[in-house]
C-alpha positions in Angstrom: 0.0 0.0 0.0 1.3 3.5 -0.8 2.4 5.6 2.2 2.4 9.4 2.5 3.7 11.6 5.2 3.1 15.4 5.2 4.9 17.9 7.4 4.3 21.6 7.9 7.7 23.3 8.3 8.8 24.2 11.8 8.1 27.7 13.2 9.6 30.4 11.0 11.0 33.7 12.3 7.9 35.5 11.0 5.6 32.9 12.6 7.4 33.9 15.8 6.9 37.6 15.1 3.2 37.1 14.2 3.6 38.3 10.6 1.9 37.2 7.4 4.7 35.4 5.6 3.3 33.9 2.4 5.9 33.8 -0.3 8.5 35.8 1.5 11.5 33.5 2.0 12.0 33.5 5.8 14.1 30.9 7.6 13.2 28.8 10.6 13.3 30.3 14.1 15.4 28.4 16.7 12.2 26.8 17.9 11.4 25.8 14.3 14.8 24.1 14.0 13.9 22.1 17.2 10.5 21.2 15.8 12.1 19.9 12.6 14.5 17.7 14.6 11.6 16.5 16.7 9.6 15.6 13.5 12.6 13.7 12.2 12.9 11.7 15.5 9.2 10.7 15.1 9.9 9.4 11.6 12.9 7.2 12.6 12.0 3.7 11.2 10.0 5.1 8.3 11.6 4.7 4.8 10.9 7.1 2.0 11.6 6.7 -1.8 11.2 10.4 -2.7 10.5 13.7 -1.1 8.7 16.9 -2.3 9.0 20.4 -0.9 8.3 24.0 -1.9 10.6 26.7 -3.3 10.9 28.3 0.1 13.8 27.9 2.6 11.7 27.1 5.7 10.1 24.0 4.1 13.4 22.9 2.5 15.4 23.3 5.7 12.7 21.3 7.7 13.0 18.5 5.1 16.8 18.5 5.2 16.8 18.2 9.0 14.2 15.4 8.9 16.1 13.4 6.3 19.3 13.9 8.3 17.6 12.6 11.4 16.3 9.5 9.7 19.5 8.9 7.7 17.9 9.3 4.3 19.7 12.3 2.9 20.3 10.5 -0.4 16.7 10.1 -1.6 15.5 12.2 -4.6 14.0 15.6 -3.6 11.8 17.7 -5.9 11.3 21.4 -5.1 8.5 23.4 -6.7 6.7 26.7 -6.0 3.4 24.8 -6.6 3.8 23.7 -3.0 4.6 27.2 -1.7 2.5 28.8 1.1 -0.5 30.8 0.1 0.5 34.2 -1.3 -0.8 36.8 1.1 -0.4 39.8 -1.3 -0.5 43.2 0.4 -0.6 41.6 3.8 2.9 39.9 3.5 5.3 41.2 6.1 2.6 42.9 8.2 2.1 42.1 11.8 -1.3 40.3 12.2 -2.4 42.5 15.2 -1.5 45.7 13.3 -3.3 44.4 10.2 -6.5 43.9 12.3 -6.2 47.5 13.6 -5.8 48.7 10.0 -8.4 46.7 8.2 -10.7 45.6 11.0 -10.7 42.2 12.8 -13.7 40.9 10.8 -12.2 41.7 7.4 -8.8 40.0 8.4 -10.7 37.0 9.7 -12.5 36.7 6.3 -9.2 36.9 4.4 -7.6 34.3 6.7 -10.4 31.9 7.1 -12.7 32.0 4.1 -12.2 29.5 1.4 -12.5 31.7 -1.7 -12.0 35.3 -0.6 -8.4 36.5 -1.2 -6.6 39.3 0.5 -5.6 42.3 -1.8 -3.3 41.0 -4.5 -3.0 37.6 -2.8 -4.5 34.1 -3.0 -7.5 32.5 -1.3 -7.3 28.9 -0.2 -9.2 28.0 -3.4 -6.5 29.7 -5.4 -3.8 27.8 -3.5 -5.6 24.5 -4.2 -5.7 25.4 -7.9 -1.9 25.1 -8.1 -1.3 22.4 -5.5 -3.7 19.8 -6.8 -2.5 19.8 -10.5 1.0 19.3 -9.1 -0.2 16.6 -6.8 -1.9 14.8 -9.8 0.9 15.3 -12.2 4.0 14.7 -10.0 3.1 12.9 -6.8 0.2 10.7 -7.7 2.3 8.7 -10.3 4.9 8.0 -7.6 2.3 6.8 -5.1 0.6 4.7 -7.8 3.9 2.9 -8.3 3.9 2.0 -4.6 6.5 4.6 -3.6 6.5 6.0 0.0 6.5 9.8 -0.2 7.4 12.6 2.2 6.1 16.2 1.6 7.5 19.2 3.6 5.4 22.2 2.8 3.2 24.9 4.4 0.0 25.3 6.4 -2.2 26.4 3.5 -0.7 24.3 0.7 -1.0 21.3 2.9 -4.6 22.2 3.9 -5.5 22.3 0.2 -4.1 18.8 -0.1 -5.7 17.5 3.1 -9.1 18.8 1.9 -8.6 16.8 -1.3 -7.3 13.6 0.4 -9.8 13.5 3.2 -12.8 14.8 1.1 -13.5 17.7 3.5 -16.0 20.4 2.8 -15.2 24.1 2.6 -16.5 24.5 6.1 -14.5 21.6 7.5 -11.2 22.7 6.0 -11.6 26.2 7.5 -11.6 24.6 11.0 -8.6 22.4 10.1 -5.3 23.5 11.6 -2.0 21.9 10.7 0.5 22.2 13.5 4.1 23.1 12.7 6.7 20.3 12.7 4.2 17.4 13.4 4.2 14.6 10.7 0.9 13.4 9.5 0.8 9.8 8.2 -1.5 8.5 5.5 -1.8 4.9 4.5 -3.5 4.8 1.1 -5.3 2.2 -0.9 -4.1 1.3 -4.4 -6.6 3.8 -5.9 -5.2 6.4 -3.3 -8.2 6.5 -1.0 -7.3 7.1 2.7 -7.2 3.9 4.6 -5.7 5.3 7.8 -4.4 8.7 8.9 -2.8 9.9 12.1 -0.4 12.5 13.5 2.8 10.9 14.7 
């Protein structure tokens, strides 16, 4: 049976500073580095054939640390911006509290938590899914179909788009779904890639 593990990168410096990060290439915080090592320790004993990550440093570094922890630095790794975090447009770099003061808490909540309302010059979760899922179908599904075990290190919203697809969640359900930083989520899949079992490790 194909096996898939997804991991949201460890805490970034801008997560720590409560800023909208999006496509800005911010590295892990010291806590994020610890979270990546902890994720790796949870995956000791798991074997992967290939890994996928985004074009952003925080996801790539999390993946590097995990592969180092599990002694699998030599596996093929594919990096692509299709797996990048949601692009927050004009909100990128802004402190979330200051953004609420500027635009109003209700408007910021709509931008952050609605499925299909994008912030100014940014992406909604629906927009994010529109680039994640074709990449999933074109690049990752063929590997899983061939029985490969796959590890994905990416971001809160790119992974939420994928979780929505895998677990067949509604728009309402995915809005309540949080993906913690640095905690691997394991999927055992049937041959036709339906979820047989899923759990956080």
